[in-house]
Kinemage of the C-alpha trace (Angstrom):
@kinemage 1
@onewidth
@group {chain A} dominant
@subgroup {mainchain}
@vectorlist {calphas} color= white
{ca met a 1} P -147.532 -86.171 -107.936
{ca thr a 2} L -146.324 -84.193 -110.937
{ca ile a 3} L -147.151 -80.507 -110.563
{ca arg a 4} L -147.498 -78.469 -113.752
{ca thr a 5} L -147.447 -74.734 -113.229
{ca lys a 6} L -147.857 -74.064 -116.982
{ca pro a 7} L -150.060 -76.796 -118.413
{ca arg a 8} L -150.268 -76.965 -122.174
{ca asn a 9} L -152.621 -78.772 -124.547
{ca leu a 10} L -152.419 -77.859 -128.217
{ca ile a 11} L -155.290 -77.790 -130.699
{ca gln a 12} L -154.451 -78.757 -134.253
{ca gly a 13} L -155.720 -76.276 -136.808
{ca ala a 14} L -155.527 -76.273 -140.595
{ca thr a 15} L -152.317 -74.222 -140.516
{ca gly a 16} L -150.635 -75.629 -137.421
{ca asp a 17} L -150.974 -75.909 -133.672
{ca trp a 18} L -152.788 -73.444 -131.415
{ca glu a 19} L -152.846 -73.008 -127.679
{ca val a 20} L -156.077 -72.131 -125.876
{ca ile a 21} L -155.849 -69.746 -122.916
{ca val a 22} L -158.656 -69.778 -120.350
{ca gly a 23} L -159.360 -67.511 -117.409
{ca met a 24} L -162.513 -67.424 -115.374
{ca glu a 25} L -164.693 -65.113 -113.336
{ca ile a 26} L -166.808 -67.192 -110.966
{ca his a 27} L -169.866 -65.582 -109.375
{ca ala a 28} L -170.552 -67.479 -106.156
{ca gln a 29} L -173.622 -66.635 -104.099
{ca val a 30} L -172.710 -66.153 -100.456
{ca val a 31} L -174.388 -68.454 -97.944
{ca ser a 32} L -176.222 -65.947 -95.760
{ca arg a 33} L -179.749 -65.587 -94.433
{ca ser a 34} L -180.047 -62.001 -95.660
{ca lys a 35} L -178.769 -59.911 -98.545
{ca leu a 36} L -175.529 -57.950 -98.773
{ca phe a 37} L -176.935 -54.533 -97.892
{ca ser a 38} L -180.433 -55.226 -96.530
{ca gly a 39} L -182.283 -57.527 -94.167
{ca ala a 40} L -184.396 -59.129 -96.901
{ca ser a 41} L -184.219 -62.905 -97.227
{ca ala a 42} L -181.553 -64.344 -99.516
{ca thr a 43} L -183.333 -67.718 -99.692
{ca tyr a 44} L -183.657 -69.252 -103.160
{ca gly a 45} L -187.142 -69.293 -104.661
{ca gly a 46} L -190.297 -67.758 -103.269
{ca glu a 47} L -193.021 -65.865 -105.077
{ca pro a 48} L -191.768 -63.100 -107.392
{ca asn a 49} L -190.780 -59.947 -105.483
{ca asp a 50} L -191.475 -61.644 -102.142
{ca his a 51} L -187.907 -61.116 -100.826
{ca val a 52} L -187.571 -57.382 -101.468
{ca ser a 53} L -186.911 -54.663 -98.920
{ca leu a 54} L -187.169 -50.916 -99.399
{ca val a 55} L -183.371 -50.854 -99.851
{ca asp a 56} L -183.537 -53.471 -102.617
{ca ala a 57} L -186.290 -51.477 -104.324
{ca ala a 58} L -184.097 -48.318 -104.125
{ca met a 59} L -186.776 -46.238 -102.459
{ca pro a 60} L -185.760 -42.609 -101.768
{ca gly a 61} L -183.751 -42.161 -98.576
{ca met a 62} L -182.978 -45.885 -98.153
{ca leu a 63} L -179.306 -46.474 -97.387
{ca pro a 64} L -177.296 -49.737 -97.655
{ca val a 65} L -175.814 -51.328 -94.512
{ca val a 66} L -173.170 -54.002 -95.066
{ca asn a 67} L -173.982 -57.514 -93.847
{ca ala a 68} L -171.193 -58.571 -91.439
{ca glu a 69} L -171.719 -62.284 -92.143
{ca cys a 70} L -171.180 -61.754 -95.857
{ca val a 71} L -167.887 -60.048 -95.052
{ca ala a 72} L -166.866 -62.973 -92.851
{ca gln a 73} L -167.791 -65.439 -95.603
{ca ala a 74} L -165.620 -63.569 -98.115
{ca val a 75} L -162.654 -63.628 -95.707
{ca arg a 76} L -163.154 -67.358 -95.045
{ca thr a 77} L -163.152 -67.974 -98.778
{ca gly a 78} L -159.992 -65.928 -99.227
{ca leu a 79} L -158.289 -67.972 -96.525
{ca gly a 80} L -159.416 -71.190 -98.233
{ca leu a 81} L -157.871 -69.923 -101.481
{ca lys a 82} L -154.567 -69.186 -99.700
{ca ala a 83} L -155.056 -65.582 -100.673
{ca glu a 84} L -154.030 -62.210 -99.312
{ca ile a 85} L -156.725 -60.701 -97.086
{ca asn a 86} L -156.946 -56.943 -97.424
{ca his a 87} L -157.708 -55.268 -94.096
{ca arg a 88} L -159.134 -52.263 -95.948
{ca ser a 89} L -161.417 -52.475 -98.967
{ca val a 90} L -163.822 -50.120 -100.692
{ca phe a 91} L -167.286 -50.532 -102.169
{ca asp a 92} L -167.749 -48.811 -105.513
{ca arg a 93} L -170.652 -47.985 -107.758
{ca lys a 94} L -170.504 -49.703 -111.128
{ca asn a 95} L -172.651 -47.656 -113.486
{ca tyr a 96} L -174.380 -49.566 -116.237
{ca phe a 97} L -177.885 -50.038 -117.634
{ca tyr a 98} L -179.352 -52.579 -115.210
{ca pro a 99} L -183.053 -53.063 -115.980
{ca asp a 100} L -183.351 -55.364 -112.960
{ca leu a 101} L -181.428 -53.256 -110.407
{ca pro a 102} L -183.727 -50.388 -109.402
{ca gln a 103} L -180.953 -47.995 -108.334
{ca gly a 104} L -179.430 -48.133 -111.828
{ca tyr a 105} L -175.955 -49.142 -110.657
{ca gln a 106} L -174.350 -52.128 -108.963
{ca ile a 107} L -172.515 -51.858 -105.650
{ca ser a 108} L -169.301 -53.788 -106.207
{ca gln a 109} L -165.570 -53.485 -105.482
{ca tyr a 110} L -163.029 -52.356 -108.039
{ca lys a 111} L -159.565 -51.063 -107.130
{ca ser a 112} L -159.628 -52.192 -103.496
{ca pro a 113} L -161.172 -55.673 -103.177
{ca ile a 114} L -161.540 -57.557 -99.904
{ca val a 115} L -159.297 -60.440 -101.083
{ca gly a 116} L -156.154 -60.252 -103.192
{ca glu a 117} L -153.995 -62.848 -104.937
{ca gly a 118} L -154.179 -66.543 -104.060
{ca thr a 119} L -153.779 -70.017 -105.574
{ca val a 120} L -155.803 -73.169 -106.178
{ca thr a 121} L -154.109 -76.515 -106.765
{ca val a 122} L -156.176 -78.624 -109.153
{ca glu a 123} L -155.829 -82.391 -109.596
{ca leu a 124} L -156.197 -83.197 -113.284
{ca thr a 125} L -155.431 -86.902 -112.776
{ca pro a 126} L -154.472 -88.914 -109.652
{ca thr a 127} L -150.802 -88.240 -110.470
{ca glu a 128} L -150.887 -84.836 -112.147
{ca ser a 129} L -151.930 -81.401 -110.892
{ca phe a 130} L -151.622 -77.788 -111.949
{ca thr a 131} L -151.927 -74.429 -110.219
{ca val a 132} L -154.410 -71.684 -111.037
{ca gly a 133} L -153.628 -68.227 -109.724
{ca ile a 134} L -156.407 -66.190 -108.148
{ca glu a 135} L -156.287 -62.536 -109.147
{ca arg a 136} L -158.841 -61.256 -106.628
{ca leu a 137} L -162.114 -61.884 -104.841
{ca his a 138} L -164.550 -59.051 -104.350
{ca leu a 139} L -168.038 -58.690 -102.941
{ca glu a 140} L -170.898 -57.335 -104.995
{ca gln a 141} L -174.679 -57.428 -105.148
{ca asp a 142} L -176.552 -59.601 -107.616
{ca ala a 143} L -179.142 -58.209 -110.020
{ca gly a 144} L -182.787 -59.220 -110.271
{ca lys a 145} L -184.273 -61.185 -113.129
{ca ser a 146} L -186.115 -59.877 -116.167
{ca leu a 147} L -188.944 -62.118 -117.397
{ca his a 148} L -189.870 -61.816 -121.047
{ca asp a 149} L -192.112 -64.858 -121.462
{ca gln a 150} L -195.017 -63.856 -119.208
{ca ser a 151} L -196.735 -61.538 -121.694
{ca pro a 152} L -196.587 -60.942 -125.455
{ca thr a 153} L -196.342 -57.182 -124.955
{ca glu a 154} L -194.682 -56.592 -121.576
{ca ser a 155} L -191.598 -57.604 -119.603
{ca phe a 156} L -191.695 -58.256 -115.873
{ca val a 157} L -189.001 -57.951 -113.205
{ca asp a 158} L -188.476 -60.250 -110.211
{ca leu a 159} L -186.259 -58.522 -107.626
{ca asn a 160} L -185.887 -61.498 -105.254
{ca arg a 161} L -182.223 -61.867 -106.238
{ca ser a 162} L -181.591 -58.130 -106.340
{ca gly a 163} L -179.046 -57.344 -103.643
{ca val a 164} L -178.120 -60.964 -102.873
{ca ala a 165} L -174.418 -61.160 -101.961
{ca leu a 166} L -172.019 -62.508 -104.554
{ca met a 167} L -168.327 -63.252 -104.392
{ca glu a 168} L -166.687 -62.705 -107.766
{ca ile a 169} L -163.594 -64.901 -107.864
{ca val a 170} L -161.316 -63.880 -110.727
{ca ser a 171} L -158.665 -66.333 -111.875
{ca lys a 172} L -155.522 -65.671 -113.833
{ca pro a 173} L -155.388 -67.072 -117.403
{ca asp a 174} L -153.691 -70.280 -116.232
{ca met a 175} L -155.893 -72.947 -117.841
{ca arg a 176} L -154.993 -74.514 -121.165
{ca ser a 177} L -157.896 -76.795 -122.065
{ca ala a 178} L -161.574 -77.477 -121.546
{ca asp a 179} L -160.701 -80.323 -119.177
{ca glu a 180} L -158.555 -78.014 -117.056
{ca ala a 181} L -161.323 -75.405 -116.950
{ca lys a 182} L -163.821 -78.034 -115.774
{ca ala a 183} L -161.380 -79.427 -113.212
{ca tyr a 184} L -160.738 -75.920 -111.839
{ca val a 185} L -164.428 -75.119 -111.353
{ca thr a 186} L -164.988 -78.539 -109.783
{ca lys a 187} L -162.154 -77.979 -107.305
{ca leu a 188} L -163.217 -74.412 -106.530
{ca arg a 189} L -166.796 -75.532 -105.888
{ca thr a 190} L -165.516 -78.262 -103.551
{ca ile a 191} L -163.500 -75.706 -101.558
{ca leu a 192} L -166.495 -73.360 -101.273
{ca arg a 193} L -168.726 -76.196 -100.080
{ca tyr a 194} L -166.170 -77.308 -97.486
{ca leu a 195} L -165.975 -73.749 -96.206
{ca gly a 196} L -169.759 -73.392 -96.186
{ca thr a 197} L -169.496 -70.047 -98.007
{ca cys a 198} L -171.416 -71.054 -101.169
{ca asp a 199} L -173.635 -74.073 -101.770
{ca gly a 200} L -172.379 -74.406 -105.356
{ca asn a 201} L -175.807 -75.290 -106.766
{ca met a 202} L -175.289 -74.264 -110.380
{ca glu a 203} L -178.809 -75.327 -111.367
{ca gln a 204} L -180.157 -72.661 -108.982
{ca gly a 205} L -177.728 -70.005 -110.162
{ca ser a 206} L -175.672 -70.054 -106.953
{ca leu a 207} L -172.504 -70.583 -108.976
{ca arg a 208} L -172.089 -69.112 -112.439
{ca ala a 209} L -169.043 -68.714 -114.656
{ca asp a 210} L -167.949 -66.046 -117.086
{ca val a 211} L -165.363 -67.862 -119.209
{ca asn a 212} L -162.618 -65.857 -120.934
{ca val a 213} L -161.149 -67.651 -123.961
{ca ser a 214} L -158.369 -66.700 -126.344
{ca val a 215} L -156.009 -68.614 -128.634
{ca arg a 216} L -152.413 -68.100 -129.724
{ca arg a 217} L -149.576 -69.832 -131.465
{ca pro a 218} L -147.378 -71.690 -128.928
{ca gly a 219} L -145.018 -69.182 -127.310
{ca ala a 220} L -146.709 -66.141 -128.878
{ca pro a 221} L -148.192 -63.231 -126.864
{ca leu a 222} L -151.699 -63.616 -125.499
{ca gly a 223} L -154.434 -63.207 -128.080
{ca thr a 224} L -157.635 -61.163 -127.935
{ca arg a 225} L -160.084 -62.740 -125.502
{ca cys a 226} L -163.806 -63.174 -125.654
{ca glu a 227} L -165.940 -63.531 -122.550
{ca ile a 228} L -168.682 -66.164 -122.527
{ca lys a 229} L -171.288 -65.016 -120.001
{ca asn a 230} L -173.231 -66.907 -117.360
{ca val a 231} L -172.362 -70.536 -118.086
{ca asn a 232} L -174.247 -72.540 -115.487
{ca ser a 233} L -172.896 -76.096 -115.612
{ca ile a 234} L -169.453 -77.659 -115.548
{ca arg a 235} L -170.236 -79.703 -118.659
{ca phe a 236} L -171.294 -76.564 -120.535
{ca ile a 237} L -168.111 -74.778 -119.416
{ca gly a 238} L -166.036 -77.459 -121.139
{ca gln a 239} L -168.180 -77.319 -124.271
{ca ala a 240} L -168.052 -73.509 -124.355
{ca val a 241} L -164.240 -73.473 -124.152
{ca asp a 242} L -163.844 -75.968 -127.001
{ca thr a 243} L -166.492 -74.296 -129.162
{ca glu a 244} L -165.133 -70.778 -128.735
{ca ala a 245} L -161.488 -71.823 -129.174
{ca arg a 246} L -162.258 -73.550 -132.484
{ca arg a 247} L -164.334 -70.559 -133.639
{ca gln a 248} L -161.419 -68.212 -132.986
{ca ile a 249} L -158.931 -70.526 -134.694
{ca ala a 250} L -161.151 -70.670 -137.781
{ca val a 251} L -161.415 -66.861 -137.886
{ca leu a 252} L -157.656 -66.371 -137.531
{ca glu a 253} L -156.757 -69.039 -140.061
{ca asp a 254} L -159.094 -67.359 -142.567
{ca gly a 255} L -157.134 -64.124 -142.113
{ca gly a 256} L -159.640 -62.432 -139.833
{ca ala a 257} L -159.215 -60.757 -136.460
{ca ile a 258} L -160.871 -61.534 -133.124
{ca ala a 259} L -163.063 -58.768 -131.744
{ca gln a 260} L -163.016 -58.417 -127.971
{ca glu a 261} L -166.631 -59.015 -127.075
{ca thr a 262} L -169.063 -60.696 -124.733
{ca arg a 263} L -170.695 -63.835 -126.128
{ca leu a 264} L -173.354 -66.337 -125.089
{ca phe a 265} L -173.018 -70.103 -125.387
{ca asp a 266} L -175.915 -72.031 -126.906
{ca pro a 267} L -175.495 -75.705 -125.903
{ca ala a 268} L -178.373 -76.819 -128.132
{ca arg a 269} L -176.599 -75.507 -131.244
{ca ala a 270} L -173.069 -75.973 -129.892
{ca glu a 271} L -172.115 -72.405 -130.791
{ca thr a 272} L -171.289 -69.078 -129.200
{ca arg a 273} L -173.048 -65.912 -130.343
{ca ala a 274} L -172.031 -62.287 -130.033
{ca met a 275} L -173.894 -60.456 -127.271
{ca arg a 276} L -172.201 -57.056 -127.087
{ca ser a 277} L -168.774 -55.450 -127.401
{ca lys a 278} L -166.663 -56.014 -124.315
{ca glu a 279} L -166.751 -53.129 -121.858
{ca glu a 280} L -163.594 -51.831 -120.210
{ca ala a 281} L -163.387 -50.567 -116.628
{ca his a 282} L -163.677 -46.914 -117.679
{ca asp a 283} L -166.986 -47.683 -119.381
{ca tyr a 284} L -168.522 -48.386 -115.990
{ca arg a 285} L -167.437 -45.067 -114.420
{ca tyr a 286} L -166.493 -46.658 -111.103
{ca phe a 287} L -166.364 -44.394 -108.069
{ca pro a 288} L -166.482 -45.099 -104.294
{ca asp a 289} L -170.039 -45.468 -103.055
{ca pro a 290} L -170.734 -42.343 -100.963
{ca asp a 291} L -173.247 -44.231 -98.776
{ca leu a 292} L -170.703 -46.824 -97.579
{ca leu a 293} L -167.545 -46.189 -95.557
{ca pro a 294} L -164.399 -48.155 -96.414
{ca leu a 295} L -164.572 -51.667 -94.959
{ca glu a 296} L -161.847 -52.100 -92.329
{ca phe a 297} L -160.902 -54.894 -89.907
{ca asp a 298} L -157.760 -56.035 -88.108
{ca gln a 299} L -155.626 -59.183 -88.175
{ca ala a 300} L -157.221 -60.464 -84.975
{ca tyr a 301} L -160.544 -60.667 -86.841
{ca val a 302} L -158.901 -62.647 -89.658
{ca asp a 303} L -157.138 -64.964 -87.193
{ca thr a 304} L -160.414 -65.718 -85.412
{ca leu a 305} L -162.008 -66.780 -88.693
{ca ala a 306} L -158.912 -68.757 -89.735
{ca asn a 307} L -158.857 -70.720 -86.486
{ca ala a 308} L -162.444 -71.855 -87.046
{ca leu a 309} L -161.968 -73.117 -90.622
{ca pro a 310} L -162.676 -76.796 -91.318
{ca glu a 311} L -160.086 -79.193 -92.725
{ca leu a 312} L -159.973 -78.350 -96.438
{ca pro a 313} L -159.904 -80.817 -99.371
{ca asp a 314} L -156.140 -80.759 -100.021
{ca ala a 315} L -155.295 -81.363 -96.361
{ca lys a 316} L -157.952 -84.062 -96.030
{ca arg a 317} L -156.765 -85.834 -99.168
{ca ala a 318} L -153.168 -85.817 -97.933
{ca arg a 319} L -154.297 -87.192 -94.561
{ca phe a 320} L -156.345 -89.977 -96.145
{ca ile a 321} L -153.313 -91.030 -98.191
{ca ala a 322} L -150.943 -90.875 -95.202
{ca asp a 323} L -153.132 -92.204 -92.395
{ca tyr a 324} L -155.376 -94.652 -94.234
{ca his a 325} L -152.827 -95.633 -96.922
{ca leu a 326} L -155.383 -94.989 -99.655
{ca pro a 327} L -154.342 -94.620 -103.297
{ca pro a 328} L -154.486 -90.983 -104.492
{ca tyr a 329} L -157.449 -91.737 -106.753
{ca asp a 330} L -159.574 -93.237 -103.959
{ca ala a 331} L -158.706 -90.384 -101.615
{ca gly a 332} L -159.534 -87.804 -104.281
{ca val a 333} L -162.958 -89.310 -104.985
{ca leu a 334} L -163.812 -89.409 -101.266
{ca val a 335} L -162.794 -85.837 -100.444
{ca ala a 336} L -164.578 -84.355 -103.464
{ca asp a 337} L -167.647 -84.202 -101.223
{ca arg a 338} L -167.203 -83.269 -97.564
{ca glu a 339} L -170.140 -85.339 -96.316
{ca thr a 340} L -168.958 -88.403 -98.259
{ca ala a 341} L -165.508 -88.066 -96.693
{ca asp a 342} L -167.128 -87.843 -93.251
{ca phe a 343} L -169.271 -90.903 -94.049
{ca phe a 344} L -166.144 -92.861 -95.017
{ca glu a 345} L -164.353 -91.984 -91.790
{ca ala a 346} L -167.422 -92.870 -89.750
{ca cys a 347} L -167.455 -96.299 -91.434
{ca val a 348} L -163.756 -96.923 -90.829
{ca gly a 349} L -163.903 -96.019 -87.150
{ca tyr a 350} L -167.418 -97.191 -86.267
{ca gly a 351} L -167.607 -98.736 -82.819
{ca gly a 352} L -164.039 -97.770 -82.042
{ca ala a 353} L -162.684 -100.348 -84.490
{ca ser a 354} L -159.936 -99.818 -87.033
{ca arg a 355} L -161.071 -101.457 -90.265
{ca asp a 356} L -159.345 -101.944 -93.585
{ca ala a 357} L -159.748 -98.427 -94.973
{ca lys a 358} L -159.168 -99.549 -98.562
{ca ala a 359} L -162.001 -102.081 -98.265
{ca val a 360} L -164.303 -99.386 -96.861
{ca ala a 361} L -163.298 -96.966 -99.629
{ca asn a 362} L -164.074 -99.602 -102.257
{ca trp a 363} L -167.586 -99.987 -100.864
{ca val a 364} L -168.260 -96.247 -100.435
{ca asn a 365} L -166.867 -95.290 -103.859
{ca gly a 366} L -168.353 -98.361 -105.551
{ca asp a 367} L -171.621 -100.041 -104.615
{ca val a 368} L -172.782 -97.414 -102.117
{ca ala a 369} L -172.127 -94.578 -104.594
{ca ala a 370} L -173.890 -96.539 -107.356
{ca ser a 371} L -176.923 -97.029 -105.117
{ca ala a 372} L -176.960 -93.314 -104.257
{ca asn a 373} L -176.708 -92.362 -107.944
{ca ala a 374} L -179.660 -94.607 -108.724
{ca glu a 375} L -181.664 -92.694 -106.118
{ca gly a 376} L -180.401 -89.363 -107.449
{ca val a 377} L -178.875 -88.374 -104.102
{ca ala a 378} L -175.448 -88.053 -102.512
{ca val a 379} L -173.894 -90.944 -100.568
{ca his a 380} L -174.635 -89.370 -97.197
{ca ala a 381} L -178.247 -88.694 -98.191
{ca thr a 382} L -179.252 -92.365 -98.577
{ca his a 383} L -180.749 -94.224 -95.620
{ca leu a 384} L -177.607 -96.382 -95.414
{ca gln a 385} L -175.698 -95.800 -92.196
{ca pro a 386} L -171.963 -96.088 -91.412
{ca ala a 387} L -172.791 -98.949 -89.013
{ca gln a 388} L -174.204 -100.973 -91.908
{ca ile a 389} L -171.207 -100.519 -94.205
{ca ala a 390} L -168.861 -101.220 -91.290
{ca gly a 391} L -170.893 -104.357 -90.559
{ca leu a 392} L -170.569 -105.577 -94.153
{ca val a 393} L -166.807 -105.061 -94.141
{ca asp a 394} L -166.539 -106.914 -90.815
{ca leu a 395} L -168.605 -109.852 -92.094
{ca ile a 396} L -166.296 -110.219 -95.089
{ca ala a 397} L -163.183 -109.826 -92.937
{ca asp a 398} L -164.178 -112.554 -90.483
{ca gly a 399} L -165.167 -114.951 -93.287
{ca thr a 400} L -168.893 -114.991 -92.497
{ca ile a 401} L -169.807 -113.913 -96.041
{ca ser a 402} L -168.040 -113.486 -99.355
{ca gly a 403} L -167.836 -110.272 -101.322
{ca lys a 404} L -170.546 -111.534 -103.674
{ca ile a 405} L -172.911 -112.290 -100.803
{ca ala a 406} L -172.105 -108.888 -99.330
{ca lys a 407} L -173.443 -107.258 -102.511
{ca asp a 408} L -176.681 -109.201 -102.072
{ca val a 409} L -176.901 -108.100 -98.446
{ca leu a 410} L -176.341 -104.466 -99.446
{ca ala a 411} L -179.160 -104.737 -101.998
{ca ile a 412} L -181.454 -105.956 -99.207
{ca leu a 413} L -180.401 -103.081 -96.928
{ca val a 414} L -181.031 -100.576 -99.712
{ca ser a 415} L -184.442 -101.945 -100.656
{ca asp a 416} L -185.798 -102.455 -97.140
{ca glu a 417} L -185.039 -99.876 -94.458
{ca lys a 418} L -186.384 -102.275 -91.801
{ca asp a 419} L -183.476 -104.653 -92.434
{ca gly a 420} L -180.938 -102.461 -90.718
{ca asp a 421} L -178.400 -104.949 -89.329
{ca pro a 422} L -176.272 -106.753 -91.934
{ca arg a 423} L -175.414 -109.580 -89.523
{ca ala a 424} L -179.103 -110.144 -88.759
{ca val a 425} L -179.892 -110.224 -92.486
{ca val a 426} L -177.229 -112.875 -93.015
{ca glu a 427} L -178.533 -114.984 -90.115
{ca thr a 428} L -182.258 -114.788 -90.889
{ca arg a 429} L -181.850 -115.360 -94.635
{ca gly a 430} L -179.271 -118.122 -94.400
{ca leu a 431} L -176.608 -116.259 -96.322
{ca lys a 432} L -173.596 -117.439 -94.334
{ca gln a 433} L -170.581 -118.424 -96.349
{ca val a 434} L -169.882 -122.157 -96.566
{ca thr a 435} L -166.512 -122.775 -94.933
{ca asp a 436} L -166.953 -126.476 -94.184
{ca ala a 437} L -164.123 -128.191 -96.060
{ca gly a 438} L -166.126 -131.362 -96.576
{ca ala a 439} L -169.063 -129.590 -98.169
{ca ile a 440} L -166.792 -127.557 -100.452
{ca glu a 441} L -164.819 -130.655 -101.452
{ca gln a 442} L -168.042 -132.433 -102.344
{ca ala a 443} L -169.038 -129.589 -104.664
{ca val a 444} L -165.561 -129.466 -106.229
{ca asp a 445} L -165.578 -133.206 -106.883
{ca ala a 446} L -169.002 -132.982 -108.506
{ca ile a 447} L -167.911 -130.230 -110.886
{ca leu a 448} L -164.662 -131.994 -111.819
{ca ala a 449} L -166.480 -135.272 -112.434
{ca ala a 450} L -168.957 -133.544 -114.727
{ca asn a 451} L -166.205 -131.792 -116.717
{ca val a 452} L -163.417 -134.337 -117.147
{ca ala a 453} L -162.203 -133.005 -120.503
{ca lys a 454} L -162.037 -129.431 -119.271
{ca ala a 455} L -160.223 -130.605 -116.145
{ca glu a 456} L -157.494 -132.099 -118.357
{ca gln a 457} L -157.272 -128.831 -120.287
{ca ala a 458} L -157.020 -126.854 -117.054
{ca arg a 459} L -153.991 -128.893 -115.983
{ca ala a 460} L -152.250 -127.681 -119.126
{ca lys a 461} L -153.780 -124.189 -119.053
{ca pro a 462} L -154.102 -122.979 -115.411
{ca gly a 463} L -155.868 -119.866 -116.691
{ca met a 464} L -159.020 -121.985 -116.972
{ca leu a 465} L -159.138 -122.336 -113.184
{ca gly a 466} L -161.419 -119.323 -112.909
{ca trp a 467} L -164.119 -121.126 -114.876
{ca phe a 468} L -164.119 -123.996 -112.363
{ca val a 469} L -164.222 -121.576 -109.431
{ca gly a 470} L -167.288 -119.968 -110.986
{ca gln a 471} L -169.001 -123.330 -111.456
{ca val a 472} L -168.379 -124.340 -107.843
{ca met a 473} L -169.677 -120.999 -106.590
{ca lys a 474} L -172.781 -121.512 -108.723
{ca glu a 475} L -173.193 -125.029 -107.339
{ca thr a 476} L -173.075 -123.698 -103.774
{ca gly a 477} L -175.347 -120.726 -104.414
{ca gly a 478} L -172.416 -118.328 -104.086
{ca lys a 479} L -171.897 -119.291 -100.457
{ca ala a 480} L -168.625 -121.219 -100.715
{ca asn a 481} L -165.483 -119.474 -99.544
{ca pro a 482} L -163.749 -118.484 -102.833
{ca gln a 483} L -160.247 -118.873 -101.349
{ca ser a 484} L -161.036 -122.385 -100.141
{ca val a 485} L -162.536 -123.303 -103.521
{ca asn a 486} L -159.481 -121.980 -105.354
{ca ala a 487} L -157.042 -123.828 -103.095
{ca leu a 488} L -158.952 -127.119 -103.297
{ca leu a 489} L -159.230 -126.968 -107.096
{ca arg a 490} L -155.498 -126.376 -107.406
{ca glu a 491} L -154.864 -129.344 -105.171
{ca lys a 492} L -157.248 -131.622 -107.096
{ca leu a 493} L -155.938 -130.544 -110.511
{ca gly a 494} L -152.308 -130.572 -109.453
{ca ile a 495} L -151.741 -126.997 -110.569
């Protein structure tokens, strides 16, 4: 695999080529039953203000207490990002006008985050990857939600999210296109899901991106960046990068200057709009939170968490290629979802057998995935079981059915949960492949006799053989063994 540490994709402007520079701040909600500094539920949904404790409401005398599981989740994530784990970190107060944070400031981390620099290797294609540096990961509390559409004269506040734990994962400006930005977020989300530290559900706000975009002439210093806030889908991230990059190029080519500012992306209008001037760190007046001691732990704590980590996507992908001899593309598709990868391995090894892993991968990534997409669920969430896919592969391998018949059997298994055994379906519905040489020869002779002129053409143009194979398969209801049909036709036609 070709590894590109400095990927480059140029955008052609009216006055020459431009390079887009992308960095990202990902806000990932920590998987935890309770919030970062209180015992209130961190569960998504619920009636407005149903998951609010006295701490979340900033009642007088209420003090924050750090959630140990949220700390562990941040360390696990840092380990998954191959990052430096800081044994001492500090919680700070970030002062800003927060209409949906009752205390009027956000508890975050600034100079001393819990996780330092790391790296993420991103596969852009099956044969090409690039590396994105991680600047830091810090813990902070989420804000609530202001609701402006409930009344024509008043705004309402829902504090259910107020105080929910977030990991802000800050990348270095190592991406050079919309496709690379999308690939990075996709890979990061996969890592988080493998680790079990964030569910990655962007439609629920569990994963949100602030996208920093700037442009420059190739080889020139970095340009002024604009931050596009709260982009909540991977598709929109790609659109936002392209839209903002072309906006900046147009401004610069017209002789203007880029103002450093925070913008919002409007996917309906395919444009970004100015939101406010970009704040700097001093604008927030950070200072250590006096209610929270520095967070300290030792290496033994980190080692305990590291030893319990699951196999991560890069390691699993490498193992699938080495042990199962899968092509990089197939392995990459399988490991993109942890449960799908587990489903695949369960199919390959079901019953203690050792099946053709490539054949299993073709079924899982192909027809099974298509069936799951039609249902709107993941592969592992369908009622199909590894035993059924293993059974289909075995029936093809031992010549009982053809690949075409196997597709019909799968359709039956999908449509009727009562038909659970592929072999039983084949037996009861008479779907066995015809392997009797005499019966196949009879069908071949009938087709050749009915198409004498085409048979003569096929002798001169062997490429026509496929047409005859198709006709024989049609004659036998798709049950003839395709290899036997092919061989017999070649013999009869003298090809």
